[in-house]
C-alpha positions in Angstrom: 104.8 110.6 138.7 107.1 107.7 139.1 109.1 107.7 142.6 112.4 108.3 141.2 113.7 104.8 143.0 115.0 103.3 139.8 118.7 104.2 139.9 118.6 103.0 143.8 117.4 99.5 143.6 119.4 98.6 140.4 116.4 98.9 137.8 117.3 100.6 134.8 114.4 102.9 133.6 113.3 103.4 130.0 111.1 106.4 128.7 109.1 104.9 125.8 106.8 106.4 123.2 104.3 105.0 120.7 101.7 106.8 119.6 99.7 104.4 117.0 98.1 101.0 117.6 100.4 99.1 115.9 103.6 101.1 117.7 101.9 100.1 120.9 101.7 96.4 120.0 105.3 96.3 119.2 106.0 98.3 121.9 104.3 95.6 124.2 106.1 92.9 122.6 109.6 94.7 122.9 109.1 95.6 126.8 107.9 91.9 127.4 111.3 90.7 125.3 113.3 93.2 127.2 112.2 92.2 130.6 112.9 88.6 129.8 116.6 89.4 128.9 117.0 91.4 132.1 114.2 91.7 134.5 115.7 95.0 136.0 114.8 97.2 133.1 111.6 99.5 133.8 109.4 101.2 131.6 107.6 104.1 131.3 106.3 106.8 128.8 103.7 107.4 126.3 101.7 103.7 126.3 98.7 102.4 124.6 96.5 99.3 126.5 98.7 96.7 125.3 102.1 98.5 126.6 100.5 99.3 129.9 99.2 95.7 130.0 102.9 94.6 129.4 103.9 96.7 132.7 104.7 100.2 131.2 103.6 102.9 133.4 101.6 105.1 130.9 102.2 109.2 131.6 100.3 109.7 129.0 98.2 107.5 125.5 98.0 108.9 122.3 96.6 105.6 120.4 92.9 106.5 120.5 93.8 109.9 119.4 96.0 108.8 116.4 93.0 106.6 115.4 90.6 109.6 115.1 89.1 110.8 111.8 89.2 114.5 111.0 92.5 115.0 110.1 95.9 116.4 112.2 94.7 119.5 113.6 92.1 117.7 115.6 95.2 115.9 117.1 97.4 118.9 117.8 96.4 120.1 121.3 96.9 116.3 122.4 100.1 116.1 120.9 101.3 119.2 122.7 99.9 118.3 126.1 101.9 114.6 125.4 105.1 116.6 124.5 104.7 118.3 128.0 104.3 115.7 130.0 107.6 114.0 128.0 109.4 117.0 128.6 108.3 116.7 132.5 109.2 113.3 133.0 112.4 113.7 131.3 113.3 116.5 133.8 112.2 114.5 137.1 113.1 110.6 136.4 116.3 108.9 136.4 116.0 107.7 132.8 118.5 105.7 131.1 117.0 105.4 127.7 114.3 107.0 125.8 113.1 104.5 123.1 110.7 106.0 120.4 108.7 103.8 117.9 107.6 104.5 114.7 105.3 107.8 114.2 108.0 110.7 113.4 105.5 113.5 113.9 105.2 112.7 117.5 108.5 111.0 118.0 111.3 113.3 116.6 109.7 116.2 119.1 109.9 113.6 122.0 113.6 112.6 120.4 114.7 116.4 120.6 113.2 116.3 124.2 115.2 114.0 125.5 118.3 114.5 123.7 117.9 118.1 125.5 117.8 116.5 128.7 121.0 114.7 127.8 119.1 111.0 127.7 120.0 109.0 124.6 117.7 107.7 122.1 117.0 104.6 120.4 114.6 104.5 117.3 112.3 101.3 116.8 110.8 101.3 113.0 112.6 104.5 111.4 111.4 107.5 109.8 111.0 106.6 106.0 113.5 109.5 105.3 114.7 107.4 102.4 111.3 108.0 100.5 111.3 111.7 101.2 113.9 115.0 100.9 117.1 113.7 102.3 117.7 116.9 104.5 115.4 115.4 106.7 117.9 112.8 107.7 119.9 115.5 109.1 117.2 115.9 112.1 117.1 112.3 113.0 120.6 113.0 112.9 121.0 115.3 115.4 118.0 113.8 117.9 118.8 110.1 117.6 121.8 108.0 118.7 120.8 104.4 117.3 118.3 103.0 115.1 116.9 99.7 114.8 115.4 99.6 111.6 113.0 97.2 110.0 114.0 96.9 106.3 117.4 95.7 105.1 118.2 98.5 103.1 117.7 101.2 105.8 120.7 100.0 107.4 123.0 100.7 104.7 121.1 104.0 104.1 121.2 105.0 107.7 124.8 104.6 108.1 125.7 106.3 104.6 124.4 109.3 106.6 126.2 108.9 109.6 124.0 107.1 111.6 124.5 104.3 113.7 122.0 101.7 112.2 121.4 97.9 112.8 118.7 95.7 110.9 116.7 93.6 113.3 114.0 92.4 111.1 110.5 93.5 110.4 108.1 92.5 113.3 105.3 91.8 110.5 107.6 88.9 109.8 107.2 87.0 113.3 103.3 87.5 113.4 103.1 85.9 109.9 105.9 83.0 110.5 103.7 82.1 113.4 100.2 82.0 111.4 99.3 78.6 110.8 96.7 78.3 107.7 93.3 75.9 108.3 93.3 74.0 105.1 90.0 73.5 105.6 88.8 77.1 105.5 91.3 77.6 102.6 89.3 75.0 100.9 86.0 76.5 101.7 87.2 80.2 100.5 88.5 78.7 97.1 85.2 77.4 96.3 83.1 80.4 96.8 84.3 81.3 93.0 86.2 81.8 90.3 88.4 84.3 90.6 89.0 84.5 94.2 89.8 88.4 94.7 91.5 89.6 98.1 90.8 93.3 99.1 92.6 95.2 101.9 91.1 98.7 102.3 93.5 99.4 105.3 93.3 99.6 109.2 92.8 103.2 109.4 89.2 104.9 109.0 90.3 107.9 106.9 92.5 105.2 104.5 89.3 103.2 103.8 87.0 106.1 103.2 89.6 107.4 100.6 90.6 103.7 99.1 87.9 101.4 99.1 84.9 103.1 97.4 87.5 102.6 94.3 88.3 99.4 95.4 84.6 98.1 95.1 84.5 100.0 91.4 87.0 97.9 90.4 85.3 94.7 91.6 82.4 95.6 89.7 84.1 95.5 86.7 85.9 92.3 87.2 82.6 91.2 88.2 81.6 92.2 84.6 84.2 90.3 83.1 84.2 87.7 85.5 80.4 86.7 86.8 81.6 84.1 89.2 84.3 86.5 90.6 84.0 86.4 94.2 85.6 89.1 96.8 87.4 88.3 100.2 87.3 91.6 102.2 89.7 91.7 104.6 88.2 93.3 108.2 91.3 95.4 109.9 89.1 96.2 113.3 85.9 97.3 114.5 86.6 101.2 113.4 86.7 100.4 109.6 83.9 97.6 109.7 80.9 99.9 109.7 82.4 101.9 107.0 83.1 98.9 104.6 79.5 97.5 105.6 77.9 101.0 104.5 79.7 100.9 101.1 79.1 97.7 100.3 75.3 98.1 100.4 73.6 97.4 97.4 76.6 96.9 94.9 75.5 93.4 94.5 79.0 91.7 94.6 79.7 88.3 95.5 81.8 89.1 98.7 82.8 87.8 102.5 83.9 90.1 105.2 86.9 88.6 106.9 88.4 89.3 110.5 91.3 87.5 111.3 91.8 85.5 108.5 94.1 87.4 106.0 96.8 83.8 105.9 93.7 82.1 104.3 92.4 85.1 102.1 95.6 86.0 100.2 96.4 82.2 100.1 93.4 81.6 98.4 93.5 84.5 96.2 94.2 84.6 92.6 94.7 88.6 92.6 94.7 91.1 95.8 93.4 94.6 95.5 95.6 96.5 98.6 95.8 99.7 100.3 99.3 101.2 100.3 101.0 100.6 103.2 102.4 97.3 105.3 99.8 95.3 103.8 102.1 95.2 100.9 104.4 93.0 102.7 101.8 90.9 104.0 100.4 90.2 101.0 104.0 89.6 99.4 105.0 87.0 102.1 101.9 85.2 100.4 103.4 85.8 96.8 100.0 86.9 95.8 99.9 89.0 93.1 99.0 92.8 93.5 97.4 95.6 92.5 98.2 98.6 94.9 96.0 101.8 95.5 96.0 104.9 97.5 93.8 108.0 96.6 95.1 110.6 98.5 94.6 114.3 98.1 95.5 115.8 94.7 95.9 119.2 95.9 98.4 118.3 98.7 100.5 116.3 96.5 100.7 118.8 94.3 101.4 121.4 96.2 103.7 119.7 99.0 104.5 115.8 98.5 105.7 115.9 94.8 108.6 117.9 95.8 109.7 116.2 98.6 109.2 112.4 97.3 112.6 110.9 96.3 111.7 107.7 95.3 110.8 106.4 92.1 108.2 104.2 93.2 105.4 104.8 96.2 104.5 101.2 96.9 106.5 99.7 100.0 106.9 96.6 97.9 108.2 98.4 94.9 110.7 100.5 96.9 112.0 97.4 98.2 112.2 95.7 94.6 113.9 99.4 93.2 111.3 98.8 90.5 107.5 98.6 89.5 106.9 94.8 90.5 103.3 95.2 91.0 101.2 97.9 89.5 100.6 100.9 91.8 98.1 103.5 91.5 99.3 106.4 93.9 99.3 108.7 95.5 95.4 109.4 93.8 93.6 108.6 90.6 91.5 110.2 88.7 89.5 107.3 87.6 89.4 103.8 88.4 89.3 102.4 84.4 92.8 101.9 84.2 92.7 100.0 87.7 90.0 97.9 86.3 91.5 97.3 83.2 95.1 95.9 84.5 93.1 93.7 87.1 90.9 92.0 84.2 94.4 91.9 82.1 96.2 90.3 85.4 93.2 87.7 85.8 92.8 86.8 82.4 96.2 85.8 81.9 97.4 82.7 84.1 101.1 83.5 82.9 101.7 87.2 83.9 99.9 86.2 87.3 102.6 83.1 87.5 105.0 85.4 86.6 104.4 87.8 89.6 103.9 85.4 91.7 107.5 84.2 91.1 108.7 87.7 91.1 107.2 88.8 94.6 108.9 85.3 96.0 112.2 86.1 95.1 112.2 89.8 96.2 110.5 89.0 99.6 112.5 85.8 100.6 115.4 87.7 101.8 113.6 89.9 104.0 112.2 87.5 105.9 114.0 87.5 109.5 112.4 86.8 112.4 112.9 87.5 115.7 112.8 91.3 115.3 111.6 92.3 118.7 114.1 90.1 120.4 116.6 91.7 118.2 115.5 95.2 119.1 115.6 94.2 123.0 119.3 93.2 122.4 119.7 96.3 120.8 118.2 98.6 123.6 120.2 96.7 126.4 123.5 97.1 124.3 122.3 100.8 124.1 121.8 101.3 127.9 125.1 99.9 128.4 127.1 101.5 126.4 125.6 105.1 127.6 126.3 103.5 131.4 129.6 102.7 130.3 130.0 106.6 128.7 128.4 108.5 131.7 
């Protein structure tokens, strides 16, 4: 593994764990921000390609497995292997801090091993325990020393449960604030039809499989009412592209596939059909009226999830608003007819669309705090300083 020289040459060693591709991106940016502030910090851990490129020494990689289709059962053997490697690393390396990013299914067990080894734990992008049965907060409290949270209400929530939490901002907003809109491309999209409807089916293959067929059904219903309607479909990555293309075959829809053009697509759109998740925040950033959809397991919801969910709303943007600000059809739907009816109702009424735009704008504006990764790096360094002082 490592050479154990970190302590002797003045370096400080951070163990970092990221399981998803999005966490790999945020982890890479956080590594760079931390080392810019303090070049003597070294990183080792469960790292994807972006974190490795940023200089993290990888003992394992979970990102490719997190993207696999076929359910969690297929990932369990890999996760157990990763945890064994983590436990060994905590035992053999002079680690000053454990940084875990998102993915509580993997990272809460990682945090448990770190605490058992006497290593303090910082959680960046905290588990959304506020949306589930609050008893889960006890597990976080037992395993985590500090939380760098990305939603403003999370700071008060966790502090109310006795955890040390600090709001650093959402890393998505750094990406969006640095994004520029191509005016010529925007005009091209706006000229393609009327209305323009954005479709964001998600970035994970299994979500696209579950949600996109329903989004197509809604698009077909919209086209019946508005024959000139055009659909701008966001393609998040190359894993989801073939799924999207196969399901569009023979639909007759007027559509375009867009990779890396969400800024132009969401600015041009009169309405967006959005898979539940962070995409609702991205859509809200552009003040775009939206309908949120998710079509998960009915059986799983009735057997398990409905007993654990503690929020009235399920879409993230509605949870933030504290009410159903935008229509949400989730965690599943039996028919897309009510969704189609709502889409047509909104597209038929400019006043309702304008009111939703204003409502979204007023809700999202207070959330836009930039510098999330830089702020998280400051929290990380302070946590290491605190531990070093105590130790």
